[in-house]
N, C-alpha and C positions, 0 to 999 in steps of 0.2 A: 504493500500500500504506500502511495506517495502523498506527501503533503506539500502545500505551497504556503510557506510562512512569509512570503514577500507581501507587504501590506498593499491593499487595493489603492489606497490614496497616499502613496509615498510622496514626501516632499520633493520638489524639483531639485536636482543635483546642484544647479546653479545657485540655489538659495543657501547652500552651506558656505559659511564664511570662515576664514582663518585670520588670525591676528596679522595685520600688515607689518612689514618690516622696513627698515631703512634701505635706501638705495643711494649710490653715489653716481653723479653724472660728471662726465669728463669730455671736453670738446668745446664746440661752439654753443655757448649757453646764453646768447643774447635775449631770447624770449622766455627763459626759465625763471619764473617768479613764485609759483604756487608751492606751498609747503616746504620752502627752503629753510633749513635749520642753520646752515652756515654756507657761505659761498666765497669764492675767489673768481677771478676772471674766467678761468677754464675749469673750475672744480666746484662742485656743490654737493652738500649732503641734503637729501630730501627725505622727509618723513611726515607722517600724519599724527605721530604721537611723540612724546618726549624721548629723544634719543641722546644717549651719552656720547660725547666726543671730547677729545682733549687736544690742547695746544701745548707744545713743548715749552720749557721755561723761557726761551728767548722768542717764542711764538713763530719759529721758522717752520715747524712740522705740525700738521693736523692729522690726528689719528681717530678713526672710528672702527669699531669691530665688536666681535663677540669673543671675550677673553676671560679665561680663568687660569691663573698661574699657581702651581703648587710650590714653587721655590721663591715665593715673594720675598721672604725674609732674607734669603741669600742674595737676591738681586738688589735689595735696598742696601745691604752691606757693601756690595760692590760699588754702589753709587755714593757710599759714605753718608747715607741717610739713616737716621734713627728710626727703626721700624715702629717704635711706640709713638713717635710723633708724626709719622706719615699717615695722613688720613685719606689720601687719594685712592682712586680705583685702580684696577689692573690696567685699564686703558691709559690712564694718566702715567702709570709706571712705564708702559711701552713708549709713550711719547718722550719721557726723559731718557730712556735707554737708547732710543733711536737718535736723539740729539747727540748723545755721547759717542755711540759706536756705529750708527747707521745700520747698513745691512748686516754687519757682523753681530749685532745684538741678537739675531735669531739663534745663533749658536748657544746663547746663554739661557734661553727660555725653556722651561719645563712646564708642560700643562696642555691645555686645550685652547686653541685660538685660531681665528681667521680675521685679518684686519687689513685696512687700507691706510696708507700713509701718503700725504700730499706734501711735497717739498715746495714751499711757497717761493723760496729764493731761486731754485733751479727749474721750477715748473715741471717737476717730475713726479709721476704717480707710481707708487709701489703697492703690490698685493702680496700678502704673505699668509701661509697656512701651516699649521703644526705638523710635526713629523708623521704622525700616524693617521691623521685625518679625522680627528674628533669633532672638528667644526668645518663648515663648508663655506665656499665663496665662489660665486658664479659671475660671468661677464658676457656681454653681447660682443659679437665679432664684426658687426657692420654698422655703418651710419656715421654721420658727422658728429653725433653725440654717442658716446659709449656708456653703457650702464653696468654697474657692479652691485651685487647684493648677496647677503648670506642665505637668502631663501630664493629658490628658483621661481616660485610663483610671483614674487615681487617684480620680476622682470617681464611678466606677461604683456604689459602694454608696449614693450620696446623691442619685440622681435616678431618675426612672421610665424604663422601657424604650420610651417613646413616641418615635417618630421625628418630626423636624421635616420636614414634607412639602415645604416650600419649599426647604430645604437639600438634600433628596433630588433635587428637580427641578434645582437648580443643579449638583449633583454630576454628574448625567447629561449636562448640557450641557458641563461644563468638565473633568471628571475630578478636581475638588477642590471643596471647599465654600468659597465666597468670603464675605467679610464677617464680621460678629460672630456669625452663626449657627453652630451645630455640627449634626451629624446628630441629636443628642439635643435634644428639644424643651425641656427644662428646663435646658439649659446654654448659656452664651454665652461669647464670647472677648473679652478686652480688645483693642481695635484698636491698631495701631502709632501711635506719636506721641501717645498719650492717657494721661491719668491719671483714675482714677475715685475720687471720694469715695464710698466704699461706704455710708457712714452716711447720706448725703443723696441718693445716686443721681445726683449731678451728675457730668457728664463734661467734663473739661477737655482740649481739644486744644492741647498745648503746641508742636506742630509740624505744619505742613501742607505737602504737596508742591505747589510753585507754579512756574509758568513765569515765569522772570525773565531773558529773553534779553538778553545783554550782548555787546558787541563785534560787533554785526551787520555793521559795516563792516570787520572784521578778516578776515584770510586763514585758510584751513584750517591752514596751518603755525602761525599764532599760537595758534589754539585747540588744536591738537595738542600744542604745547609746554606750554600751561597744564595740559592733562590729564595729560601725562607727569610733570610736576613733582608733581602731587598723587598719582599712582599710585606714584611713587618713595617718597613719604612713607608712604602707607597700607600698602604691602606691607612696608616695613621695620618698621612698628609691629606687623604681624600675624605676623612671623617669631618663633619661640621662641628665646630666648637660649641659646646653647651647646648646642643640641639639633638633631638632624636634623629635617627638615620634609618632608612629603609633598605632592604635588600630583596631583589627578585630571587626567589629560592625555588628551583625546580626539584632539588634532591639529587642532582648530579654532582660530580666531583667539583666542577668549576664554581658554581654558585654556592655550594656547601663550604668550599674553602674560604670564599670571601665572607660568608656569614660568620664562620668560626673566628676569623681574624678580626672582623668588626666587633663581635661580642667580646673578644679578648681585650681589645684596647679601648673600646668606647665606654665612657662613664654614663652617658645619657641612654635612654631606652633604645633598643634595636628592634625594629619591626620587620618581620619577614612576610612575603606575599607569594602565595602559590595559587595555581589554577587547576581546574579539571573541567571536563566537557560533559558531565552528566553520567547517568547509570549505563548508557548504551556503549560507552567506550572505556578502555582501560586508562588508568592514571598512575601518577607517581607520588600520590599523597602519603603513602606509607613511608617513603624515604624523606620527603620534605618535612613531614611531621616529626620524624625521628631526629633530624638535624635541628629543627626548631626547639625540640625538647632538650636535646643535648646542649645546645648553646643558650638555652633559657631566654629565647626571644619572645616578643609578643607576636604571635603567628595569626595570619589572616588568610582565609581560603575563599576564592571566588569561583563560583560555577559560571561558566560561559556557555550559553545555549546556542543551538544552531540558528535560532532567530537573531540572537545577538551578533553572531558572525556575519550574517548577511546584511542586516539592517545598519550595522555600524561601519561597514566597509566604505561607503561614500565619505563619511567623516574622516576616516583614517587616511584615505587616499588624498584628501584635501590637505592634510598636514605634511605629507611626504613631498620631497623635492622631485626627484625622478620616481617613477613607479617602482615598487618593490613587490614581487609576487610571492613572498614568503608568507605562508598562512598565519605566522605568529604576529603579524602586524596588528590585527584587531585585538587579540589578547593582550599585547603589550600596551595598547592604548587604554583598554578597559582596566587593566591592573594598575596603570599609572593614575587613572582617575580615583581608584580606590586608595592608593597610597597617599595621594595628595591630602586626604583627610587627616593624616597623622604626621607627615614629614615634608621637608622641602628638598632634601638630598636623597637620591636613590642610587644605590650601588647595584652592580650586576656582575655575573661571572663570564661575560662575553670575552673571548680572547683565548680561552684555554685550549680549544682545539687548534686554531691557527698557530699558536705559539709553541705548543708542547706536543704536537703529534697526535691529534685525535684520530678516531677510526675511519673518518671519511677519506683519509689519505690511502687507505689500504687498497681500494680498487686500482689506483694509479701505480702503487708498488707492484701489484700483481701484473699489471700491463708491462712494467719495465722488465719483468722476468720472462713473460710469454709473448711480448710484442713481435718477436721474430717469427713466432708461429701464427699469430692472429693477423699479422701484417697491418696492424693498426698504428698509425703514427701518434706521437705523443699529444699533439694538439687535439686530434679527434678524440682520443681517449679522455683527455682532460674535460672537454666539453660534455662528453657522454656521462662523465662521473657526476655532473650536476643532476642528472636524471630529470631533465626538463624536456625541451623540444628540439635538441640539436639534430637528432636523426630524422625529425619530421619536417625540417625546413624546406626541402625541395617540393613537397606536396602542400605544406601548410601556408607558405607565402604565395601570393599571386605571382604568376610567371615573370612579369616584368620587374617585380620587386626582387625576386630571387636572382634574376639575371644581374641586377644592379649591385648585389651584395655578395654573390657567391665567391668571388675571388678577392674581395677586400681583405687586407691584412688583419690579423687578429692582434689585439692589444696584449694578449698573453704570450705571444711567440718568443719575445726576447728573453723573458724570465724562464720560460719553459725549456729553452735551449741553452741556458747558461752553463758554465762549467763547475758550479758548486755541487755539493753532494745532493743526490736526488731528492731525499726527504726535505732538505732545506729549500730546494727549488720549489717544491709544492707548498711548503709553509710560507715562503716569500710571496708566492702568488696569492695565497689566501689572506695574508696580512695586507698586502698592497691594494688588492682589489675587493675581495669579499669583505674584508675588514672595513676599509675606508668607504666603499661604495654601497654596501648593504648594511652591515651590522652597526657601525658607528653612526652613519647618517640616520638610520632608523631610531637608534637610541636618542640621538640629539633631537630629531624632529618631534618624536612622540612624547618625550618627557617635557620638552619646552612647550608643547601644545597644551599640556595640562598644568603648567606652572611649576614644573619640577626641574631640578638640576641633576641630570643623569651622569654618572661617572663609572668608568670601566677600568678598574685597577689592573686587570690582566692585560689590557691594551696600553698601559702606560709605556712611554717610549723607552724607559730604562729596562722594563721587563722584556719588551720586544728585543732590545739590543742584547740582553743577557741570553734570551732564548736562542739567538744565533751563535752564541759562544758554546752552548752545551752540545756535546757530541750526539749525533743522531741516534745512536743505539740506546741513549738514555731517555729518548722521547717516545719513539715508536719502534718496537722490536717484536716482530711476529704479531701475536694477538695482544700483547701487553702495550697499551697506549698510555701516554702521559706518565711514564714511570717516575720522572724527576719531580713532577708536581705532586704525585702521590707520596713520594719520599718526603717532600718539603712540609706537608701538612699532616703526616701520619699521626702525630702526637695530639692533634686537636680535633680529630674527627673520628666517629665510630668506625670500626673495622668494616662494618657492613657497607658503608659509603665508599671507603677506599677501594674495596675489591669488588664492588658491584659492576656488572657489565654495562657498558655505555648503551643507552637506548634512545636518548634524545627526546625532546618534547614533540610528541606526535599529535598533530592537529587533524581531526577526523574529516578532512575534506572529501575523501572518497565516499564515505557514508553520507556526507552532507549533500553532494550532488545526486547520489542515487535515491535518497529518500526525501529530501526536503527542498532542494534548490533547483531541481531540474527544469521545472516549468519557467521559473523566473529567469534562469540562466539562458534558456532557449530564446525567450523574448528579448533579452539583453544582447546576446551575441549574434543571433541570426537575423536581426532586423536589417533591412537594406539601408537604413539610415544610421546604423551603428558607426561609431568612430573608427573601428578597425576594419570595416568592410572593404575599403580601397586597398588594403594590404594583405588581408587574410582570406584564405580559401574557406568559405563558410561550410562547404560540403563536408570537409574534414571535421569541423566542429560539430556538425550534426551527428556524425558517426560517434564522436567521443561522448556526446551527450546521451547517446543510446547505448554506450558501453559496448560497441561492436568490436570484438577482437581484443579486449583489454586483458591480455594474458597475465601481465605482471602487476595489475592493479595500480597503474600510474596515471590514469585519465583524470582523476580528481585533482591531482597536483597541477597538471597541465591546464585544466579548465580554470583553476583558481588564479593562476598567473595571467590568463587571458581575460577573465572577469576583472581582475585588478587593473589591468591595462586599459580596458574599455572604460571603466569608471574613472580612472585617473585622467584619461583624455577628456571625458565629459566634464569633470569638475574643473579642469584647467583650460577649457576651450576659450578662445578669445571672443569677447562680446562684440 
């Protein structure tokens, strides 16, 4: 029996609003007057609400951005400023640092940031982003006036509605858009660890993710102690002073580790938040509740229904920059709304798999052993490992679209074919692309949407750097994944959590489309007026919606990423 939980009188997608953000205009600004917060002859900060910006002490540099620095005290010491007397914001601190050291100050920053610097004397514009990609910054590529913003949707009035077809191809393969491309043809993203001289179009990579294995002759215990020492430092820096803190807790190793460290060091209450999807589906509440009890947190459990998943998807897509086809987007938003009742800072365990060798690397390791037999090249194997639509593209895309993108180079190729150890190659790909372009942008977008500050300690730049120093055999060896992380936290977690097999948070989208969403999804995806109709072969979608030939049970995941794309396009369409 099938049910249709999609409401008959659903509000128009265009009626869903997100909080506007600031934009920077650069170029010929003669006619620009509305909502200008600060301006120069060729530079202006535009916003409809109070936006913080800073001028450097001699007022040569103007800085605007989204900045949180975990080494604030150290930076003030370097400036010879008393930390107790400095009442300025992190943006004001950036302004002082830039005045002292210019571009080189980026090497000193530890934290999450994306900002714009205007040099009033030289009339030069700089864009900078943190090493791992915890914050985002986008810019238009054409026109007499160029526009820059931390939120992609803020740039909607300033670019065409043309899609970047290569970005579309990559989204269908990965469920996110990797690299500098966005789904809009005329908009690009500043990459992590880079600064762009916008005036000259020069890109400066001030940090690169590099394999630098050390202590190859040392034991797992030695590497575990080294990691634990760093995690102790990072988690303490990420905890809010004299305020309760929240942690998303799935019951897996990564989120449980962060929960245990937060509980160990935090003096204020620690709230933990877990989800399940009702009695029809399995859950991990046994493990999350065990960790919450062990760490003596204030534990909250949220049931997310199939109705919730469908009805809240438009709101979720509104808050995302590029579309993300991960089914956890809606649960992340709803759990964030719940957490906002208790806390302002929310930690998570994101980063454990990319940094320490999670099991999702195993299919690629198997391919490296048997590739000569299967005749599957590494790029094809990597795209297939996402288990999305890579193999379906020749039939899924309209013929003219497939012809346009079939031979376009992949953003993954350089890292996939580098000469570092194979496991670290895979980890670098997941950190640089899945981390920055899916995981961290999702955390940033959805926590900010509900008024929270989301922080990912396992994705801290120092933890990422250390992960590339640890010998691969201490990360993933056979079926034993994340051995070094398990060693690092073995004394603060129950043995059941340390040695439980990795299962991941399974969102029941397969059941959702089969039992609850099929009719609504058919109406959404198969309409001749759908946003994806010019690009996607709808006859394939019809077969997927009928579950024809779904041997491996993957149609639900594919349909979810296509529904997410369709709704994202609708809520972001130009008026």
